[in-house]
Each structure stands twice: as structure tokens, then as C-alpha cells.
C-alpha positions in Angstrom: 119.5 119.1 85.0 115.7 119.4 84.9 115.3 116.0 83.2 117.4 114.4 85.9 115.2 115.8 88.7 112.0 114.7 87.0 113.6 111.2 86.4 114.6 111.1 90.1 111.0 112.0 91.2 109.5 109.5 88.8 111.8 106.8 90.2 111.0 107.6 93.7 107.3 107.5 93.0 107.5 104.1 91.3 109.5 102.7 94.4 107.1 104.1 96.9 104.1 102.6 94.9 105.8 99.2 95.4 106.1 99.8 99.0 102.7 100.9 99.6 100.5 98.2 101.3 98.0 96.5 99.0 94.4 97.2 99.8 93.8 93.5 99.8 96.5 93.0 102.4 94.9 95.6 104.6 91.5 94.0 104.3 92.7 90.5 105.3 92.1 89.3 108.8 94.2 86.6 110.5 92.5 83.3 110.8 91.7 82.1 114.4 92.1 78.3 114.4 89.9 78.0 117.6 87.0 79.2 115.5 87.5 76.4 113.0 87.9 73.8 115.7 84.3 74.0 117.0 82.8 72.4 113.9 80.0 70.0 114.4 79.7 66.5 112.7 76.4 65.0 112.0 75.9 61.3 111.0 73.7 61.3 107.9 73.2 58.8 105.1 76.0 56.5 106.4 78.5 59.4 106.3 79.5 62.2 108.5 78.4 65.6 107.3 79.8 68.9 108.5 77.6 71.5 110.2 79.2 74.9 110.4 78.3 77.3 113.2 77.6 81.1 112.7 81.1 82.2 113.4 82.5 79.8 110.7 79.8 80.8 108.3 81.0 84.5 108.7 84.4 83.5 107.4 83.1 82.1 104.2 84.1 84.4 101.3 86.2 86.6 103.5 89.8 87.6 102.7 91.9 85.8 105.4 95.5 85.3 106.4 96.1 81.7 107.4 99.2 81.0 109.5 100.2 77.4 110.0 102.5 74.6 108.9 102.8 73.0 105.5 101.7 69.4 105.1 102.6 68.3 101.6 100.3 65.9 99.7 103.0 64.8 97.2 106.6 63.9 97.5 108.1 66.9 95.6 110.2 70.0 96.6 107.6 72.6 95.4 104.0 72.5 96.1 100.9 74.2 94.6 98.4 71.9 96.5 99.0 71.1 100.1 97.4 71.4 103.6 98.2 74.1 106.1 97.8 72.7 109.7 97.4 74.5 112.9 100.2 72.3 114.3 103.5 71.0 112.8 103.6 67.7 111.2 104.8 64.9 113.4 108.0 63.2 112.7 106.4 59.7 112.8 105.5 58.3 109.4 101.9 57.4 110.2 100.9 60.6 112.1 98.9 63.3 110.2 98.4 66.9 111.0 95.1 66.3 112.9 91.4 66.3 112.3 89.7 68.1 109.3 88.9 71.1 111.4 92.6 71.8 112.1 93.5 72.0 108.5 93.0 74.2 105.4 93.4 72.9 101.9 95.5 75.3 99.8 96.0 75.8 96.1 98.6 78.5 95.4 99.1 80.8 92.4 102.8 80.1 92.5 104.5 76.9 93.7 106.1 77.2 97.2 109.2 75.2 98.3 108.5 72.8 101.2 109.7 73.9 104.7 108.8 73.0 108.2 108.6 76.5 109.5 105.3 78.4 110.1 104.0 80.2 107.0 101.4 82.7 106.3 99.1 82.4 103.1 96.4 84.9 102.0 93.3 84.4 99.9 89.5 84.3 100.1 88.6 81.7 102.7 85.9 79.1 101.7 83.9 76.5 103.6 83.5 73.2 101.8 80.2 71.6 102.5 81.0 68.2 100.8 83.3 66.6 103.4 83.7 63.4 101.5 87.3 64.1 100.8 88.1 65.1 104.3 88.4 68.8 103.5 86.1 71.3 105.0 88.1 74.6 104.6 90.1 75.9 101.6 92.0 78.7 99.9 91.9 78.5 96.1 94.4 81.0 94.8 96.6 81.6 97.8 99.8 83.6 97.9 102.6 83.6 100.4 102.7 86.6 102.6 105.4 87.9 104.8 104.5 88.4 108.5 
């Protein structure tokens, strides 16, 4: 009987550990898309260069939750590299998700099935200073979070 009680307590402890919020989740802040939208573009050396403001610089290297809509970069069901946009992708074939400041490039640890519903991803947020690829914000090892 004593072994059964100890086993029950151990099982309960393991279950509770799994339900305890992760410190990383607690430290994450929800990204405010309006902060990203105020980026400045400067014409330099025959190319537009991005100039981040102080509020954007404060986000660099910070644990963030990015909520938005998946914009796939490949024609597959599951994606590990895609854009998350502040707004849903348009139904027209030539419309994109918006300007560079309204998107975050995402690389995930685990592939994610495409869907058109809003999603939340968490990782360390990074500013990208080389805008030659049209990307100025990114998450490198993102994971899908429930919100």
C-alpha cells in the first residue's frame, strides 16, 4: 500500500511539472506590430538600407511571441521556413502580405502544417541589418505556442 501511495505522488508530481509554465514562456512578450511598422528606409549605394529606431532596437535579442498569419514560401503542406504577416494573405495570386516591416521571417524547430488562421510563435527576435533579401525581422528557432 505504501508503494502505491509513493507511486501516486510521483505520478502527480511528474504531471504537475509538465503543466507548470516554462520560464521562457513567462519571459516572452507579445510583439506589437505597430512598433515594427515605423521603420525608416534610407537610399544608400543604389539600394534602400533599413534604419531601426530605438524601440525596434530594444526588441533585438529579446524573447518574443509573434502573432500573425502564415505566408508560405514553398508549395508544400508543412513548413519550417515561412513568413508571418501582420495581416492575412490575400486571395489574389499576385498579392503579397505587405511591406518588409509587416513581416517576420521564421525558421521553426519542428515543421508546421499550413493554415490560414492566426498563429503564435515564440523565439528570440532578431533585427536583420542586411535588407537585400527583403527581410528585416526574424525568428531563427521558433516554436508554435498556444494562446
